[in-house]
C-alpha atoms as one frame of an Amber mdcrd trajectory, in Angstrom:
protein
   0.000   0.000   0.000   1.459   3.345  -1.077   0.796   6.037   1.541   1.516
   8.787  -0.976  -1.219   7.535  -3.313  -3.693   7.033  -0.478  -3.074  10.571
   0.741  -3.647  11.922  -2.754  -6.923  10.000  -3.032  -8.006  11.484   0.301
  -7.070  14.978  -0.860  -9.063  14.500  -4.053 -12.105  13.174  -2.195 -11.963
  16.085   0.250 -11.754  18.589  -2.600 -14.711  17.009  -4.385 -16.739  17.106
  -1.165 -15.783  20.737  -0.569 -17.155  21.601  -4.016 -20.326  19.521  -3.568
 -21.037  21.128  -0.207 -20.701  24.610  -1.723 -22.155  23.963  -5.129 -24.767
  26.735  -5.031 -22.239  29.418  -4.068 -19.595  28.206  -6.519 -22.035  27.986
  -9.429 -23.379  31.428  -8.665 -19.830  32.810  -8.666 -18.986  31.212 -12.004
 -16.904  28.219 -10.927 -15.773  26.405 -14.139 -17.562  23.013 -14.249 -14.751
  21.515 -16.313 -12.437  21.775 -13.297 -14.781  19.597 -11.266 -15.227  17.145
 -14.136 -11.473  16.902 -14.632 -10.936  16.150 -10.947 -13.637  13.502 -10.677
 -12.361  11.815 -13.840  -8.780  11.950 -12.572  -9.754  10.498  -9.214 -11.693
   7.683 -10.848  -8.747   6.883 -13.100  -6.320   6.992 -10.179  -8.487   4.644
  -8.135  -8.725   2.145 -10.997  -5.007   2.228 -11.736  -4.108   2.012  -8.063
  -6.208  -1.156  -7.757  -4.559  -2.555 -10.895  -1.116  -1.830  -9.440  -1.975
  -3.517  -6.147  -3.223  -6.552  -8.072  -0.047  -6.607 -10.179   2.083  -6.617
  -7.026  -0.011  -9.467  -5.616   0.402 -11.506  -8.799   4.147 -10.826  -8.816
   4.492 -11.941  -5.211   2.523 -15.120  -5.930   4.683 -15.952  -8.960   7.823
 -15.453  -6.889   6.483 -17.816  -4.225   5.546 -20.405  -6.866   9.040 -20.321
  -8.367  10.698 -20.667  -4.971   8.445 -23.609  -4.099   9.380 -25.453  -7.297
  13.090 -24.921  -6.629  12.721 -25.952  -2.990  10.717 -29.085  -3.804  13.215
 -30.032  -6.497  16.084 -29.791  -4.027  14.216 -32.101  -1.671  13.681 -34.556
  -4.540  17.387 -34.416  -5.444  18.257 -35.306  -1.870  15.913 -38.311  -2.046
  17.473 -39.372  -5.334  20.887 -39.193  -3.665  19.692 -41.407  -0.836  18.288
 -43.947  -3.312  21.612 -43.987  -5.173  23.552 -44.512  -1.950  21.141 -47.296
  -1.008  21.398 -49.109  -4.333  25.080 -48.386  -4.980  26.481 -48.223  -1.474
  29.886 -49.593  -2.481  29.958 -48.305  -6.050  31.771 -44.974  -5.864  31.809
 -44.689  -9.642  28.007 -44.603  -9.881  27.817 -42.275  -6.907  30.206 -39.931
  -8.661  28.088 -40.076 -11.812  25.111 -38.914  -9.717  27.293 -36.174  -8.166
  26.576 -37.514  -4.689  27.565 -35.079  -1.907  28.414 -32.365  -4.457  26.916
 -28.912  -3.930  23.781 -28.170  -5.917  24.227 -25.078  -8.157  22.596 -21.917
  -6.825  22.183 -20.056 -10.125  18.902 -20.965 -11.802  20.313 -21.790 -15.241
  23.060 -23.950 -13.753  20.529 -25.647 -11.487  18.274 -26.400 -14.447  21.187
 -27.952 -16.337  22.014 -29.997 -13.251  18.435 -31.289 -13.138  18.506 -32.199
 -16.829  21.697 -34.168 -16.267  20.292 -35.877 -13.191  17.091 -36.731 -15.051
  19.152 -38.557 -17.682  21.008 -40.512 -15.018  17.736 -41.431 -13.300  16.365
 -42.767 -16.576  19.515 -44.810 -17.140  19.468 -46.311 -13.630  15.685 -46.288
 -13.248  15.235 -49.974 -12.403  17.669 -49.868  -9.508  16.359 -46.537  -8.184
  12.782 -47.808  -8.154  13.964 -50.718  -6.019  15.599 -48.331  -3.559  12.864
 -45.907  -2.576  12.011 -43.810  -5.609   8.723 -43.934  -7.547   7.749 -43.454
 -11.159   6.345 -40.075 -10.129   9.761 -39.097  -8.750  11.459 -39.985 -12.020
   8.849 -38.029 -13.956   9.208 -35.055 -11.600  12.978 -34.743 -11.992  12.541
 -35.110 -15.757  10.191 -32.129 -15.904  11.861 -30.036 -13.174  13.965 -27.937
 -15.551  10.989 -26.994 -17.739   8.785 -26.241 -14.732  11.445 -23.936 -13.300
  11.833 -22.233 -16.670   8.068 -21.700 -16.959   7.827 -20.427 -13.376  10.733
 -18.028 -13.874   9.270 -16.748 -17.145   5.915 -16.139 -15.437   7.661 -14.361
 -12.576   9.659 -12.117 -14.915   6.496 -11.276 -16.869   4.717 -10.431 -13.616
   7.591  -8.102 -12.669   7.310  -6.278 -15.989   3.539  -5.972 -15.576   4.024
  -4.646 -12.062   6.489  -2.036 -13.289   4.095  -0.943 -16.050   1.151  -0.807
 -13.627   3.172   1.295 -11.197   4.165   3.730 -13.944   0.526   4.033 -15.085
  -0.641   4.653 -11.520   2.037   7.274 -10.916   1.092   9.073 -14.116  -2.572
   9.076 -13.032  -1.445  10.462  -9.680   0.255  13.381 -11.419  -2.952  14.199
 -13.305  -5.017  14.014 -10.125  -2.570  16.191  -8.183  -2.611  18.777 -10.954
  -6.432  18.857 -10.968  -6.533  19.321  -7.195  -3.936  22.094  -7.247  -5.750
  23.823 -10.104  -8.948  24.002  -8.069  -7.165  25.162  -4.919  -5.374  27.897
  -6.809  -8.687  29.012  -8.316 -10.195  29.212  -4.826  -7.221  31.230  -3.539
  -7.575  33.654  -6.423 -11.371  33.910  -6.372 -11.919  33.938  -2.607  -8.788
  35.600  -1.273 -10.823  37.381   1.411 -13.196  34.493   2.238 -11.640  32.529
   5.090 -14.379  29.907   5.139 -13.747  29.037   1.504  -9.984  29.100   1.884
 -10.093  26.781   4.894 -12.556  24.446   3.194 -10.124  23.816   0.350  -6.964
  23.515   2.430  -5.012  20.245   2.143  -6.381  17.621   4.497  -3.026  17.294
   6.261  -2.912  21.050   6.887  -6.501  21.377   8.043  -6.433  18.232  10.200
  -9.070  16.593   8.061 -11.367  19.645   7.948 -11.203  20.169   4.187 -14.725
  20.359   2.902 -16.534  18.704   5.817 -17.332  21.789   7.933 -15.908  20.208
  11.089 -14.957  22.997  13.521 -11.346  23.323  14.681 -10.415  21.756  18.021
 -11.253  23.907  21.041  -8.349  25.402  22.955  -9.084  24.710  26.676  -7.287
  27.934  27.634  -9.362  30.096  25.306 -12.139  32.088  26.998 -15.649  30.930
  26.092
């Protein structure tokens, strides 16, 4: 959640309410309706693009989790394959070496995928013995497809990252439009009602007016001020 965007949405909503609450006066004084229309359209667009950005982040996070789960599960499977090899070829160091027993698994994704492809070939070659020593057909199939599944998961995750970046850029651009619309209205009010404190206060930024912009809430009472 982006606090900056949420604050801007609050500022826009407060400005719209300030106009709605003073519609009769503003219309009578010639307030340009296109300024109001521009703000409401900008706020609607910002809200839609903010939701799209939040969704894009969620999808990206999910794709990252999915990729990590595939890698993690594959490492567990590789450990089981190693145990099956050591069970079936306890005294055959040559076969153990072929299966890279006790060697470190590559950390880089591409190297890890190549490692899985190699291991899948070895599992196919020694399938009969491995099945007799704890592995299943499903295990053999899983190591055979591990490289492709990791590739697909990584591709999906990279695509999600790009979509997230694009959604963030679109939201930020909408935020600029909304901010400009809000500032345009506030500047109009400052010019038109320079001597009208009620109007000036009503269109102050929410942060400056402690949430009073456009809702007619009176300022907090000073306990030391005479009644």
